[in-house]
C-alpha positions as a printed NumPy array, in Angstrom:
array([[  9.795,  11.972,  -8.416],
       [ 13.096,  11.007,  -6.782],
       [ 16.227,  11.044,  -8.899],
       [ 17.422,   7.704, -10.158],
       [ 20.665,   6.377,  -8.736],
       [ 23.89 ,   5.407, -10.497],
       [ 26.379,   3.45 ,  -8.377],
       [ 29.958,   3.465,  -9.614],
       [ 31.941,   0.558,  -8.176],
       [ 35.737,   0.319,  -8.226],
       [ 35.981,   2.928, -10.973],
       [ 37.276,   6.146,  -9.312],
       [ 38.384,   7.852, -12.525],
       [ 34.872,   7.648, -13.991],
       [ 33.323,   8.819, -10.738],
       [ 35.638,  11.853, -10.626],
       [ 34.743,  12.836, -14.192],
       [ 30.989,  12.436, -13.678],
       [ 31.108,  14.113, -10.274],
       [ 32.528,  17.275, -11.853],
       [ 29.602,  17.542, -14.257],
       [ 26.869,  16.012, -12.078],
       [ 24.806,  19.221, -12.197],
       [ 24.022,  18.313, -15.829],
       [ 22.361,  15.008, -14.937],
       [ 18.914,  13.991, -13.834],
       [ 20.396,  11.206, -11.716],
       [ 22.399,  10.913,  -8.514],
       [ 25.864,   9.328,  -8.443],
       [ 27.353,   7.256,  -5.6  ],
       [ 30.93 ,   6.043,  -5.528],
       [ 32.17 ,   2.804,  -3.958],
       [ 35.899,   2.179,  -3.877],
       [ 35.422,  -1.542,  -3.228],
       [ 32.682,  -3.998,  -4.111],
       [ 32.59 ,  -4.947,  -0.426],
       [ 31.602,  -1.342,   0.466],
       [ 28.733,  -1.443,  -2.012],
       [ 27.494,  -4.81 ,  -0.75 ],
       [ 27.58 ,  -3.649,   2.887],
       [ 25.779,  -0.403,   2.083],
       [ 23.058,  -2.068,   0.006],
       [ 22.597,  -5.174,   2.144],
       [ 19.304,  -3.916,   3.551],
       [ 18.557,  -1.419,   0.78 ],
       [ 17.646,  -2.916,  -2.536],
       [ 19.97 ,  -2.175,  -5.451],
       [ 17.188,  -3.108,  -7.877],
       [ 16.254,   0.509,  -8.525],
       [ 19.715,   1.704,  -9.395],
       [ 22.323,   1.197, -12.074],
       [ 25.682,  -0.326, -11.253],
       [ 28.679,   0.709, -13.31 ],
       [ 31.645,  -1.639, -13.13 ],
       [ 35.046,  -1.675, -14.761],
       [ 35.176,  -5.469, -14.736],
       [ 32.738,  -8.352, -14.256],
       [ 31.893,  -9.447, -10.736],
       [ 30.306, -12.897, -10.699],
       [ 28.646, -12.188,  -7.353],
       [ 26.661,  -9.281,  -8.829],
       [ 25.938, -11.003, -12.134],
       [ 24.479, -13.971, -10.253],
       [ 21.864, -11.77 ,  -8.574],
       [ 18.736, -11.942, -10.763],
       [ 17.32 ,  -8.766,  -9.226],
       [ 20.2  ,  -6.545, -10.315],
       [ 22.045,  -8.3  , -13.129],
       [ 20.072,  -6.406, -15.785],
       [ 21.008,  -3.092, -14.151],
       [ 24.758,  -3.572, -14.573],
       [ 26.884,  -1.692, -17.094],
       [ 30.386,  -3.079, -17.535],
       [ 32.703,  -0.541, -19.103],
       [ 35.764,  -2.577, -19.948],
       [ 36.418,  -1.335, -23.48 ],
       [ 39.204,   1.206, -23.702],
       [ 39.425,   3.994, -24.578],
       [ 36.234,   5.179, -22.906],
       [ 34.036,   7.637, -24.744],
       [ 32.168,   9.9  , -22.294],
       [ 29.314,  10.581, -24.706],
       [ 28.829,   6.846, -25.261],
       [ 28.928,   6.184, -21.502],
       [ 26.276,   8.835, -20.867],
       [ 24.11 ,   7.368, -23.645],
       [ 24.385,   3.918, -22.062],
       [ 23.522,   5.3  , -18.617],
       [ 20.517,   7.22 , -19.934],
       [ 19.29 ,   4.221, -21.936],
       [ 19.521,   2.026, -18.857],
       [ 17.708,   4.626, -16.732],
       [ 14.908,   4.901, -19.299],
       [ 14.498,   1.107, -19.383],
       [ 14.477,   1.003, -15.617],
       [ 11.841,   3.745, -15.371],
       [  9.695,   1.949, -17.947],
       [  9.833,  -1.363, -16.097],
       [  9.301,   0.229, -12.698],
       [  6.053,   1.685, -14.028],
       [  4.832,  -1.605, -15.357],
       [  3.739,  -2.902, -11.965],
       [  2.506,  -0.622,  -9.212],
       [  0.65 ,  -2.416,  -6.452],
       [ -2.396,  -0.566,  -5.202],
       [ -4.45 ,  -2.485,  -2.695],
       [ -4.803,  -5.958,  -4.264],
       [ -4.543,  -4.537,  -7.784],
       [ -1.642,  -4.05 , -10.18 ],
       [ -1.586,  -0.772, -12.081],
       [  0.479,  -0.784, -15.271],
       [  1.191,   2.803, -16.295],
       [  2.757,   1.745, -19.576],
       [ -0.203,  -0.203, -20.934],
       [ -2.743,   1.86 , -18.925],
       [ -4.381,  -1.209, -17.392],
       [ -5.372,  -2.119, -13.893],
       [ -5.614,  -5.796, -13.139],
       [ -6.78 ,  -8.1  , -10.412],
       [ -6.266, -11.846, -10.59 ],
       [ -6.792, -12.65 , -14.285],
       [ -8.951,  -9.656, -15.174],
       [ -7.758,  -6.419, -16.787],
       [ -9.411,  -3.058, -17.192],
       [ -8.242,  -0.346, -19.589],
       [ -8.021,   3.094, -17.958],
       [ -7.875,   6.62 , -19.317],
       [ -4.985,   8.939, -18.507],
       [ -7.216,  10.966, -16.176],
       [ -8.4  ,   7.836, -14.343],
       [ -4.787,   6.847, -13.774],
       [ -3.989,  10.338, -12.468],
       [ -6.907,  10.113, -10.04 ],
       [ -5.882,   6.672,  -8.77 ],
       [ -2.224,   7.666,  -8.363],
       [ -3.096,  10.909,  -6.578],
       [ -5.54 ,   9.248,  -4.182],
       [ -3.184,   6.347,  -3.542],
       [ -0.343,   8.727,  -2.651],
       [ -2.444,  10.448,   0.013],
       [ -3.043,   8.873,   3.412],
       [ -6.347,  10.632,   4.081],
       [ -9.403,  11.265,   1.945],
       [ -9.1  ,  14.172,  -0.484],
       [-11.763,  16.809,  -0.864],
       [-13.278,  17.515,  -4.262],
       [-11.724,  20.985,  -4.337],
       [ -8.243,  19.487,  -3.842],
       [ -8.822,  17.01 ,  -6.668],
       [-10.098,  19.815,  -8.913],
       [ -6.956,  21.82 ,  -8.271],
       [ -4.398,  18.977,  -8.367],
       [ -5.799,  16.887, -11.235],
       [ -7.61 ,  19.45 , -13.382],
       [ -5.823,  22.642, -12.366],
       [ -9.015,  24.455, -11.377],
       [ -8.181,  27.197,  -8.902],
       [-11.552,  28.879,  -8.706],
       [-14.716,  28.012,  -6.824],
       [-16.746,  27.393,  -9.982],
       [-19.709,  25.056,  -9.649],
       [-18.5  ,  21.914, -11.377],
       [-19.167,  18.223, -11.022],
       [-16.138,  17.106, -13.01 ],
       [-14.544,  15.239, -10.109],
       [-17.733,  13.51 ,  -9.037],
       [-18.521,  12.489, -12.625],
       [-15.066,  11.056, -13.29 ],
       [-14.94 ,   9.18 ,  -9.999],
       [-18.49 ,   7.886, -10.453],
       [-17.562,   6.493, -13.894],
       [-14.298,   5.029, -12.595],
       [-16.004,   3.344,  -9.643],
       [-18.671,   1.973, -12.006],
       [-16.002,   0.506, -14.351],
       [-14.216,  -1.12 , -11.414],
       [-17.478,  -2.49 , -10.031],
       [-18.428,  -3.968, -13.411],
       [-14.984,  -5.462, -14.066],
       [-13.93 ,  -6.598, -10.597],
       [-17.144,  -6.512,  -8.549],
       [-15.462,  -4.133,  -6.093],
       [-17.386,  -1.261,  -4.51 ],
       [-14.544,  -0.275,  -2.178],
       [-11.591,   0.483,  -4.425],
       [-12.345,   4.202,  -4.208],
       [-14.317,   5.132,  -1.134],
       [-16.185,   8.32 ,  -0.279],
       [-15.57 ,   9.947,   3.128],
       [-16.954,  13.297,   4.275],
       [-17.241,  14.731,   0.767],
       [-13.797,  13.392,  -0.125],
       [-12.345,  10.314,  -1.799],
       [ -9.694,   7.777,  -0.896],
       [ -8.155,   4.669,  -2.491]])
């Protein structure tokens, strides 16, 4: 999983402090001396999946519905580093939670938080293993052999005779067929599977 991004805008002192201890964090830090620099850099790249730390309010950013909830304004002095890091981590956790709430896979929406897959107005509850299978197959561009699924999903490294993969996928395909009348969500190619 890629590191989450924290953009620090017009706040060089905070950037310098965090930059010195960045090896402690699970996130990446970018510094922008001017708001204009940030806007130019992110014009084509969405800022939705990052946190913006500002020293003062910028109406232009607060007016953007896609990013306004990702803004931390640190205008209370004196600044407490521990409190700042708590706010950053809280925001990153919220962002990760919401980013998992809607993953589009084919015409379906997979919600990792509630463990549902939905299509139109129908929902289907999934097990943790079913979600792992769907995510793994969706990430791959070509069909995956049973042995690869055994190793990646179940951790089997031996050539034991097992039908675990086939059984799980059969049950998952059956649930999807019954709920959504879809035979092609997971397809079988040359002894392998693909979403």
